[in-house]
Structure formats: C-alpha cells, structure tokens
ZAVEXTOR-644526 format. One record per residue (C-alpha): residue number from 0; residue in three letters; chain; x, y, z. Coordinates in pm, 1 decimal, decimal comma. Example, Ala and Ser with C-alpha at 12.3 -4.5 7.8 and 13.67 -1.06 7.14 Angstrom:
BEGIN
+-----+--------+--------+----------+----------+----------+
| num | residu | chaine |        x |        y |        z |
+-----+--------+--------+----------+----------+----------+
|   0 |    ALA |      A |   1230,0 |   -450,0 |    780,0 |
|   1 |    SER |      A |   1367,0 |   -106,0 |    714,0 |
+-----+--------+--------+----------+----------+----------+
***
This chain:
BEGIN
+-----+--------+--------+----------+----------+----------+
| num | residu | chaine |        x |        y |        z |
+-----+--------+--------+----------+----------+----------+
|   0 |    UNK |      A |  15534,1 | -26899,4 |  -2696,8 |
|   1 |    UNK |      A |  15812,4 | -26726,7 |  -2886,6 |
|   2 |    UNK |      A |  15868,6 | -26908,6 |  -3215,2 |
|   3 |    UNK |      A |  16148,5 | -26676,5 |  -3329,6 |
|   4 |    UNK |      A |  16456,4 | -26872,6 |  -3437,9 |
|   5 |    UNK |      A |  16757,5 | -26790,0 |  -3225,9 |
|   6 |    UNK |      A |  16991,1 | -26545,8 |  -3394,5 |
|   7 |    UNK |      A |  16755,2 | -26480,5 |  -3687,2 |
|   8 |    UNK |      A |  16593,2 | -26140,7 |  -3734,4 |
|   9 |    UNK |      A |  16220,0 | -26112,8 |  -3796,7 |
|  10 |    UNK |      A |  16164,7 | -26156,3 |  -4169,1 |
|  11 |    UNK |      A |  16517,8 | -26286,6 |  -4215,9 |
|  12 |    UNK |      A |  16622,5 | -26578,6 |  -4436,0 |
|  13 |    UNK |      A |  16766,5 | -26908,5 |  -4312,5 |
|  14 |    UNK |      A |  16915,1 | -27221,8 |  -4469,6 |
|  15 |    UNK |      A |  16778,8 | -27541,1 |  -4316,9 |
|  16 |    UNK |      A |  16940,6 | -27885,6 |  -4342,0 |
|  17 |    UNK |      A |  16633,9 | -28107,3 |  -4379,4 |
|  18 |    UNK |      A |  16822,0 | -28417,7 |  -4266,0 |
|  19 |    UNK |      A |  16953,9 | -28271,7 |  -3938,9 |
|  20 |    UNK |      A |  16716,7 | -27980,7 |  -3874,2 |
|  21 |    UNK |      A |  17011,9 | -27747,6 |  -3824,7 |
|  22 |    UNK |      A |  16984,8 | -27398,1 |  -3964,9 |
|  23 |    UNK |      A |  17201,6 | -27095,4 |  -4032,8 |
|  24 |    UNK |      A |  17105,3 | -26737,1 |  -4099,6 |
|  25 |    UNK |      A |  17192,7 | -26571,6 |  -4429,9 |
|  26 |    UNK |      A |  17369,8 | -26238,1 |  -4405,8 |
|  27 |    UNK |      A |  17133,3 | -26030,5 |  -4619,6 |
|  28 |    UNK |      A |  17067,9 | -25654,0 |  -4606,8 |
|  29 |    UNK |      A |  16840,1 | -25553,0 |  -4319,3 |
|  30 |    UNK |      A |  16642,7 | -25245,6 |  -4220,1 |
|  31 |    UNK |      A |  16822,0 | -24964,4 |  -4038,8 |
|  32 |    UNK |      A |  16692,2 | -25092,2 |  -3703,7 |
|  33 |    UNK |      A |  16784,8 | -25452,3 |  -3803,3 |
|  34 |    UNK |      A |  16426,2 | -25561,6 |  -3737,9 |
|  35 |    UNK |      A |  16363,4 | -25723,7 |  -4077,2 |
|  36 |    UNK |      A |  16533,0 | -25811,5 |  -4404,6 |
|  37 |    UNK |      A |  16502,3 | -25580,2 |  -4704,1 |
|  38 |    UNK |      A |  16633,0 | -25843,7 |  -4948,1 |
|  39 |    UNK |      A |  16378,8 | -26029,0 |  -5158,4 |
|  40 |    UNK |      A |  16321,9 | -26250,2 |  -5461,6 |
|  41 |    UNK |      A |  16578,8 | -26501,0 |  -5336,8 |
|  42 |    UNK |      A |  16673,8 | -26772,9 |  -5587,4 |
|  43 |    UNK |      A |  16915,1 | -27063,6 |  -5539,9 |
|  44 |    UNK |      A |  17159,8 | -27157,3 |  -5815,7 |
|  45 |    UNK |      A |  17120,2 | -27507,0 |  -5968,4 |
|  46 |    UNK |      A |  17442,2 | -27632,3 |  -5806,9 |
|  47 |    UNK |      A |  17332,1 | -27497,0 |  -5465,4 |
|  48 |    UNK |      A |  17657,9 | -27301,4 |  -5445,5 |
|  49 |    UNK |      A |  17523,2 | -26945,1 |  -5473,4 |
|  50 |    UNK |      A |  17203,3 | -26754,4 |  -5433,6 |
|  51 |    UNK |      A |  17073,2 | -26444,0 |  -5606,3 |
|  52 |    UNK |      A |  16860,3 | -26177,6 |  -5442,1 |
|  53 |    UNK |      A |  16737,3 | -25826,3 |  -5507,5 |
|  54 |    UNK |      A |  16702,4 | -25515,0 |  -5296,4 |
|  55 |    UNK |      A |  16507,3 | -25197,3 |  -5373,4 |
|  56 |    UNK |      A |  16565,1 | -24864,0 |  -5202,6 |
|  57 |    UNK |      A |  16502,5 | -24491,1 |  -5248,8 |
|  58 |    UNK |      A |  16794,8 | -24291,0 |  -5384,6 |
|  59 |    UNK |      A |  16751,6 | -23916,9 |  -5445,2 |
|  60 |    UNK |      A |  16377,9 | -23957,0 |  -5482,6 |
|  61 |    UNK |      A |  16406,6 | -24249,3 |  -5721,8 |
|  62 |    UNK |      A |  16340,9 | -24619,0 |  -5673,2 |
|  63 |    UNK |      A |  16664,8 | -24809,1 |  -5736,7 |
|  64 |    UNK |      A |  16698,8 | -25187,2 |  -5748,9 |
|  65 |    UNK |      A |  17007,7 | -25406,3 |  -5736,9 |
|  66 |    UNK |      A |  17066,2 | -25775,5 |  -5809,4 |
|  67 |    UNK |      A |  17331,3 | -25947,5 |  -5597,5 |
|  68 |    UNK |      A |  17475,5 | -26297,0 |  -5575,2 |
|  69 |    UNK |      A |  17670,7 | -26457,4 |  -5293,3 |
|  70 |    UNK |      A |  17800,0 | -26793,8 |  -5176,8 |
|  71 |    UNK |      A |  17594,6 | -27000,7 |  -4937,0 |
|  72 |    UNK |      A |  17852,0 | -26936,3 |  -4662,8 |
|  73 |    UNK |      A |  17771,6 | -26561,8 |  -4681,9 |
|  74 |    UNK |      A |  18100,8 | -26482,0 |  -4859,5 |
|  75 |    UNK |      A |  18191,6 | -26349,4 |  -5206,3 |
|  76 |    UNK |      A |  17903,6 | -26102,5 |  -5243,3 |
|  77 |    UNK |      A |  17887,7 | -25958,7 |  -5593,3 |
|  78 |    UNK |      A |  17675,5 | -25675,0 |  -5728,3 |
|  79 |    UNK |      A |  17549,5 | -25810,9 |  -6061,0 |
|  80 |    UNK |      A |  17326,9 | -25531,8 |  -6187,6 |
|  81 |    UNK |      A |  17172,8 | -25200,0 |  -6082,7 |
|  82 |    UNK |      A |  16871,7 | -25028,5 |  -6240,0 |
|  83 |    UNK |      A |  16613,5 | -24756,3 |  -6182,9 |
|  84 |    UNK |      A |  16278,6 | -24911,5 |  -6092,7 |
|  85 |    UNK |      A |  16133,0 | -25188,4 |  -5877,4 |
|  86 |    UNK |      A |  16219,6 | -25557,4 |  -5922,8 |
|  87 |    UNK |      A |  15916,1 | -25785,1 |  -5883,3 |
|  88 |    UNK |      A |  16060,4 | -26131,3 |  -5949,7 |
|  89 |    UNK |      A |  16399,6 | -26298,7 |  -5992,5 |
|  90 |    UNK |      A |  16481,0 | -26658,2 |  -6089,1 |
|  91 |    UNK |      A |  16802,3 | -26846,7 |  -6169,7 |
|  92 |    UNK |      A |  16806,0 | -27054,3 |  -6488,8 |
|  93 |    UNK |      A |  16857,3 | -27434,4 |  -6467,2 |
|  94 |    UNK |      A |  17192,6 | -27395,3 |  -6645,3 |
|  95 |    UNK |      A |  17314,0 | -27143,7 |  -6387,1 |
|  96 |    UNK |      A |  17426,5 | -26909,4 |  -6664,9 |
|  97 |    UNK |      A |  17132,7 | -26668,0 |  -6664,1 |
|  98 |    UNK |      A |  16880,0 | -26495,9 |  -6442,6 |
|  99 |    UNK |      A |  16536,6 | -26377,8 |  -6544,5 |
| 100 |    UNK |      A |  16377,3 | -26083,3 |  -6369,4 |
| 101 |    UNK |      A |  16072,9 | -25862,8 |  -6407,3 |
| 102 |    UNK |      A |  16061,7 | -25504,6 |  -6294,0 |
| 103 |    UNK |      A |  15872,7 | -25179,7 |  -6330,8 |
| 104 |    UNK |      A |  16096,5 | -24900,9 |  -6463,1 |
| 105 |    UNK |      A |  16064,5 | -24535,3 |  -6370,7 |
| 106 |    UNK |      A |  16037,1 | -24315,1 |  -6065,3 |
| 107 |    UNK |      A |  15790,4 | -24448,8 |  -5806,7 |
| 108 |    UNK |      A |  15623,4 | -24666,8 |  -6071,6 |
| 109 |    UNK |      A |  15248,3 | -24710,6 |  -6019,9 |
| 110 |    UNK |      A |  15134,0 | -25066,0 |  -5956,3 |
| 111 |    UNK |      A |  14936,4 | -25057,5 |  -6282,4 |
| 112 |    UNK |      A |  15244,1 | -24983,1 |  -6496,1 |
| 113 |    UNK |      A |  15369,7 | -25240,0 |  -6744,0 |
| 114 |    UNK |      A |  15642,0 | -25469,5 |  -6614,7 |
| 115 |    UNK |      A |  15943,2 | -25561,2 |  -6825,7 |
| 116 |    UNK |      A |  16075,5 | -25917,0 |  -6841,5 |
| 117 |    UNK |      A |  16451,8 | -25946,8 |  -6898,5 |
| 118 |    UNK |      A |  16724,2 | -26209,5 |  -6926,1 |
| 119 |    UNK |      A |  17054,5 | -26134,7 |  -6753,0 |
| 120 |    UNK |      A |  17381,2 | -26329,0 |  -6753,7 |
| 121 |    UNK |      A |  17448,5 | -26439,2 |  -6397,1 |
| 122 |    UNK |      A |  17773,2 | -26238,9 |  -6394,9 |
| 123 |    UNK |      A |  17594,1 | -25926,1 |  -6519,1 |
| 124 |    UNK |      A |  17790,0 | -25899,7 |  -6843,9 |
| 125 |    UNK |      A |  17495,8 | -25917,1 |  -7084,0 |
| 126 |    UNK |      A |  17120,0 | -25871,2 |  -7071,7 |
| 127 |    UNK |      A |  16834,2 | -25911,1 |  -7319,2 |
| 128 |    UNK |      A |  16482,1 | -25769,9 |  -7317,2 |
| 129 |    UNK |      A |  16203,0 | -26029,0 |  -7352,1 |
| 130 |    UNK |      A |  15874,5 | -25841,5 |  -7332,7 |
| 131 |    UNK |      A |  15661,5 | -25576,9 |  -7163,7 |
| 132 |    UNK |      A |  15367,5 | -25733,5 |  -6983,6 |
| 133 |    UNK |      A |  15103,9 | -25673,3 |  -6722,2 |
| 134 |    UNK |      A |  15283,0 | -25947,1 |  -6530,2 |
| 135 |    UNK |      A |  15252,1 | -25999,9 |  -6159,6 |
| 136 |    UNK |      A |  15505,7 | -26143,9 |  -5921,0 |
| 137 |    UNK |      A |  15522,9 | -26411,2 |  -5656,2 |
| 138 |    UNK |      A |  15511,6 | -26789,3 |  -5643,7 |
| 139 |    UNK |      A |  15161,7 | -26791,7 |  -5787,2 |
| 140 |    UNK |      A |  15259,2 | -26629,3 |  -6113,8 |
| 141 |    UNK |      A |  15623,7 | -26692,1 |  -6204,3 |
| 142 |    UNK |      A |  15833,7 | -26640,0 |  -6409,8 |
| 143 |    UNK |      A |  15957,9 | -26999,8 |  -6393,3 |
| 144 |    UNK |      A |  16224,4 | -27161,7 |  -6611,4 |
| 145 |    UNK |      A |  16168,1 | -27483,9 |  -6805,0 |
| 146 |    UNK |      A |  16395,7 | -27774,9 |  -6703,3 |
| 147 |    UNK |      A |  16615,4 | -27727,8 |  -7012,6 |
| 148 |    UNK |      A |  16651,6 | -27353,6 |  -6956,1 |
| 149 |    UNK |      A |  16499,9 | -27253,8 |  -7290,5 |
| 150 |    UNK |      A |  16153,0 | -27136,9 |  -7190,7 |
| 151 |    UNK |      A |  16008,5 | -26912,0 |  -6922,8 |
| 152 |    UNK |      A |  15647,6 | -26949,4 |  -6812,2 |
| 153 |    UNK |      A |  15469,2 | -26656,8 |  -6648,8 |
| 154 |    UNK |      A |  15120,3 | -26534,4 |  -6568,8 |
| 155 |    UNK |      A |  14989,7 | -26207,9 |  -6707,3 |
| 156 |    UNK |      A |  14694,5 | -26002,2 |  -6586,1 |
| 157 |    UNK |      A |  14442,2 | -25931,3 |  -6861,7 |
| 158 |    UNK |      A |  14330,9 | -25612,7 |  -6685,0 |
| 159 |    UNK |      A |  14571,1 | -25479,3 |  -6417,9 |
| 160 |    UNK |      A |  14304,2 | -25256,0 |  -6262,5 |
| 161 |    UNK |      A |  14069,3 | -25551,7 |  -6217,0 |
| 162 |    UNK |      A |  14350,0 | -25769,9 |  -6085,2 |
| 163 |    UNK |      A |  14451,7 | -25512,6 |  -5826,6 |
| 164 |    UNK |      A |  14095,4 | -25436,4 |  -5714,7 |
| 165 |    UNK |      A |  14020,6 | -25800,4 |  -5625,4 |
| 166 |    UNK |      A |  14272,8 | -25984,4 |  -5405,4 |
| 167 |    UNK |      A |  14155,0 | -26317,1 |  -5551,8 |
| 168 |    UNK |      A |  14337,2 | -26221,9 |  -5874,5 |
| 169 |    UNK |      A |  14076,1 | -26271,2 |  -6148,2 |
| 170 |    UNK |      A |  14158,3 | -26222,1 |  -6513,5 |
| 171 |    UNK |      A |  14503,9 | -26382,0 |  -6539,3 |
| 172 |    UNK |      A |  14635,2 | -26620,9 |  -6804,6 |
| 173 |    UNK |      A |  14948,5 | -26831,2 |  -6851,2 |
| 174 |    UNK |      A |  15208,9 | -26758,7 |  -7120,4 |
| 175 |    UNK |      A |  15537,7 | -26912,7 |  -7230,5 |
| 176 |    UNK |      A |  15831,9 | -26719,1 |  -7375,0 |
| 177 |    UNK |      A |  16095,3 | -26891,1 |  -7589,2 |
| 178 |    UNK |      A |  16421,9 | -26727,2 |  -7480,8 |
| 179 |    UNK |      A |  16597,9 | -26837,1 |  -7801,9 |
| 180 |    UNK |      A |  16348,6 | -26724,2 |  -8067,7 |
| 181 |    UNK |      A |  16163,3 | -26461,2 |  -7867,4 |
| 182 |    UNK |      A |  15828,6 | -26623,1 |  -7957,0 |
| 183 |    UNK |      A |  15537,5 | -26605,7 |  -7710,8 |
| 184 |    UNK |      A |  15262,9 | -26863,1 |  -7670,6 |
| 185 |    UNK |      A |  14945,2 | -26814,5 |  -7470,0 |
| 186 |    UNK |      A |  14868,1 | -27142,6 |  -7296,2 |
| 187 |    UNK |      A |  14535,9 | -27062,2 |  -7126,0 |
| 188 |    UNK |      A |  14243,7 | -26890,8 |  -7295,6 |
| 189 |    UNK |      A |  14003,9 | -26815,5 |  -7010,9 |
| 190 |    UNK |      A |  13821,1 | -26493,8 |  -6921,5 |
| 191 |    UNK |      A |  13757,7 | -26377,8 |  -6565,7 |
| 192 |    UNK |      A |  13945,4 | -26667,8 |  -6408,9 |
| 193 |    UNK |      A |  14250,3 | -26671,2 |  -6185,4 |
| 194 |    UNK |      A |  14513,4 | -26893,0 |  -6351,2 |
| 195 |    UNK |      A |  14818,6 | -26932,7 |  -6130,7 |
| 196 |    UNK |      A |  15099,0 | -27154,7 |  -5994,4 |
| 197 |    UNK |      A |  15235,2 | -27264,0 |  -6336,3 |
| 198 |    UNK |      A |  15472,4 | -27559,0 |  -6299,7 |
| 199 |    UNK |      A |  15672,9 | -27753,3 |  -6558,1 |
| 200 |    UNK |      A |  15656,4 | -28124,8 |  -6629,9 |
| 201 |    UNK |      A |  15994,4 | -28296,8 |  -6574,9 |
| 202 |    UNK |      A |  16046,4 | -28334,5 |  -6951,9 |
| 203 |    UNK |      A |  15964,6 | -27966,3 |  -7015,6 |
| 204 |    UNK |      A |  15689,4 | -28044,1 |  -7267,0 |
| 205 |    UNK |      A |  15390,4 | -27942,8 |  -7056,5 |
| 206 |    UNK |      A |  15284,7 | -27682,6 |  -6801,3 |
| 207 |    UNK |      A |  15027,4 | -27751,3 |  -6529,2 |
| 208 |    UNK |      A |  14846,8 | -27468,5 |  -6354,8 |
| 209 |    UNK |      A |  14558,8 | -27399,2 |  -6117,9 |
| 210 |    UNK |      A |  14250,9 | -27231,7 |  -6266,6 |
| 211 |    UNK |      A |  13995,1 | -27077,3 |  -6030,5 |
| 212 |    UNK |      A |  13641,4 | -26979,9 |  -6128,4 |
| 213 |    UNK |      A |  13501,8 | -26712,8 |  -5895,3 |
| 214 |    UNK |      A |  13140,9 | -26811,1 |  -5835,1 |
| 215 |    UNK |      A |  13024,8 | -26611,7 |  -5532,9 |
| 216 |    UNK |      A |  13107,6 | -26296,1 |  -5339,5 |
| 217 |    UNK |      A |  13412,3 | -26312,1 |  -5112,2 |
| 218 |    UNK |      A |  13378,8 | -26318,3 |  -4735,4 |
| 219 |    UNK |      A |  13618,2 | -26204,0 |  -4465,1 |
| 220 |    UNK |      A |  13942,9 | -26404,2 |  -4507,6 |
| 221 |    UNK |      A |  13755,9 | -26635,0 |  -4746,0 |
| 222 |    UNK |      A |  13729,6 | -26620,9 |  -5126,2 |
| 223 |    UNK |      A |  13365,3 | -26722,1 |  -5112,1 |
| 224 |    UNK |      A |  13231,8 | -26989,3 |  -5342,0 |
| 225 |    UNK |      A |  13495,1 | -27095,2 |  -5595,0 |
| 226 |    UNK |      A |  13547,1 | -27387,2 |  -5830,0 |
| 227 |    UNK |      A |  13913,1 | -27482,9 |  -5870,7 |
| 228 |    UNK |      A |  14050,5 | -27693,6 |  -6154,8 |
| 229 |    UNK |      A |  14395,4 | -27819,1 |  -6254,9 |
| 230 |    UNK |      A |  14475,8 | -27779,3 |  -6623,4 |
| 231 |    UNK |      A |  14765,5 | -27898,8 |  -6838,4 |
| 232 |    UNK |      A |  14889,5 | -27729,8 |  -7156,9 |
| 233 |    UNK |      A |  15157,6 | -27831,4 |  -7405,0 |
| 234 |    UNK |      A |  15440,7 | -27583,1 |  -7439,6 |
| 235 |    UNK |      A |  15352,5 | -27519,3 |  -7806,5 |
| 236 |    UNK |      A |  14991,6 | -27439,3 |  -7715,7 |
| 237 |    UNK |      A |  14845,4 | -27723,9 |  -7921,9 |
| 238 |    UNK |      A |  14694,0 | -27904,5 |  -7622,2 |
| 239 |    UNK |      A |  14490,2 | -27773,5 |  -7329,0 |
| 240 |    UNK |      A |  14288,4 | -27999,9 |  -7103,8 |
| 241 |    UNK |      A |  14159,4 | -28026,9 |  -6746,3 |
| 242 |    UNK |      A |  14284,8 | -28310,3 |  -6527,4 |
| 243 |    UNK |      A |  14098,5 | -28235,5 |  -6202,4 |
| 244 |    UNK |      A |  13809,2 | -28031,2 |  -6067,1 |
| 245 |    UNK |      A |  13886,9 | -28102,8 |  -5704,0 |
| 246 |    UNK |      A |  14180,2 | -27870,6 |  -5634,4 |
| 247 |    UNK |      A |  14200,9 | -27640,5 |  -5334,4 |
| 248 |    UNK |      A |  14198,1 | -27264,2 |  -5377,3 |
| 249 |    UNK |      A |  14538,9 | -27092,3 |  -5380,4 |
| 250 |    UNK |      A |  14732,4 | -27419,1 |  -5353,4 |
| 251 |    UNK |      A |  15055,2 | -27466,4 |  -5555,2 |
| 252 |    UNK |      A |  15124,4 | -27771,4 |  -5770,8 |
| 253 |    UNK |      A |  15413,3 | -28017,2 |  -5771,1 |
| 254 |    UNK |      A |  15479,6 | -28242,0 |  -6071,0 |
| 255 |    UNK |      A |  15624,6 | -28582,3 |  -5976,1 |
| 256 |    UNK |      A |  15943,0 | -28672,2 |  -6161,8 |
| 257 |    UNK |      A |  15842,2 | -29037,7 |  -6196,7 |
| 258 |    UNK |      A |  15578,0 | -29292,6 |  -6098,1 |
| 259 |    UNK |      A |  15682,2 | -29517,2 |  -5805,9 |
| 260 |    UNK |      A |  15760,5 | -29874,1 |  -5909,8 |
| 261 |    UNK |      A |  15455,8 | -30102,0 |  -5910,2 |
| 262 |    UNK |      A |  15210,4 | -29812,0 |  -5945,8 |
| 263 |    UNK |      A |  15215,3 | -29772,3 |  -6323,1 |
| 264 |    UNK |      A |  14877,5 | -29755,1 |  -6496,4 |
+-----+--------+--------+----------+----------+----------+
***
C-alpha cells in the first residue's frame, strides 16, 4: 500500500490540522530531482505565524548554510543569515525574538569538530556567541529554550570519538546556558551514560532527562541490555535526583503543565 501523502514529496514537510485531519505541504527547498526536501531543523514561532528552517549546500567547494523564515502560508520568505559551515540544530525562542543554532564552521567540517552555539535575532540583525562544545544535534540532545526564554539546555558529548563510534550515544551529559549572563551549569554528572531528551518543567525551574546505562553488548537493531532512568535537575545545579527506573530506551519525555483536578497527591 502506498502511504505517500498526495501532493507531498518524499521527505517533505506538511502542516496537519489535528482537529480536521487536513494537511498542506510546505514549500521548502527540494533536491534537483524534487524527490526529497533539503530543508531541515524546522522550528515553529511561538505565535504559530512563521517557521524557521536551515539549508546546507556546497558552494565552490565549501559547505554553506542559510537560515530562512517564512509565513505558514508559504509566503514572505526571508533569508535571515548565511554562514560557512554546517548547521546542526535550530530553535525559536519562546519570545519569538531570537533563534538559537549550533553549527560546525569550516570547509567540510569533520564530525568530530567542535560545534558553536549562537544566539541570533529572528530578523538577522544581531547575533551573539554562546560557547564551543562537543554538542550533538537532534531531538534527543537539544538545544531547547526554557519557557521564559532565558536559558538554553543542551547535551554535550564527553568524548566525540566515543559518541560517534557507538550509535547508542554513551558519554553525554546535560548542560544549561544562561543567555543573559553567559554562565554554564552542568546538570548531570555521569560517566559512560547516554543522557538525552532534556525537557523543561512548565515553570522553568527544572529539567528532566532520560539517562541510559549501557549494561550489555548491542544486538542487531537492539541496544542490548540497558537500564533506563528518568532524572530531574534544578536549573542552578543544586538538585539532581532520579524519579523513575522504568523508562524505555530512546523515548522522549513530556512534562505535564498541571495535574488534572481530583488527582492531586
């Protein structure tokens, strides 16, 4: 059975109305044969009016990346910023005034190179360097804004070579950057674990994350024997405690905004 959505290219991006099930395709850059999208790191603005995305392409032997924004109706496309290097992650701040992105500068940057984490005004008028890290991209690792837009949480690989040699991602820890003061706080203090999927509490005071202990050797399409915990850390690093030892491997977290009425403890 062909599950391809009508009018949507393979690897393309769609907007879905959850209430009606109707969808529309976003007009993002595609490959030369229009077989798949080359846009990535798509982030929706807080007011749901615009989205940001990045593209990376080869230009005269160099890797060049661009950050674009556009309206949800596919109009008013704006080139926000262009740089030499490869963008790994991109996220819109809760205020809608800034974007944070990580990228590897240079020509054909090796995967083990340091990444740089930057803040960028959403109109491209100003940017500010945060830090150089062995950070890794994707939903598992961030960066993710705090609800008030002051902090960014991200996961950093302790040893990039080890991280890249084992697809289970061992040796990562969770950090928070204060975008106002520039201060960094390490929230997890584990060795040889995979700490991932950091997510903020609704009040922005805590970060929950999944911590995986690799016990056995991996099998085909299976991480092998693992023990997976959920931990919570305060944003200032003063508290760190486990709340569950029954989590599933490689499963993201979602923090409820409130407790349903009648279920308070």
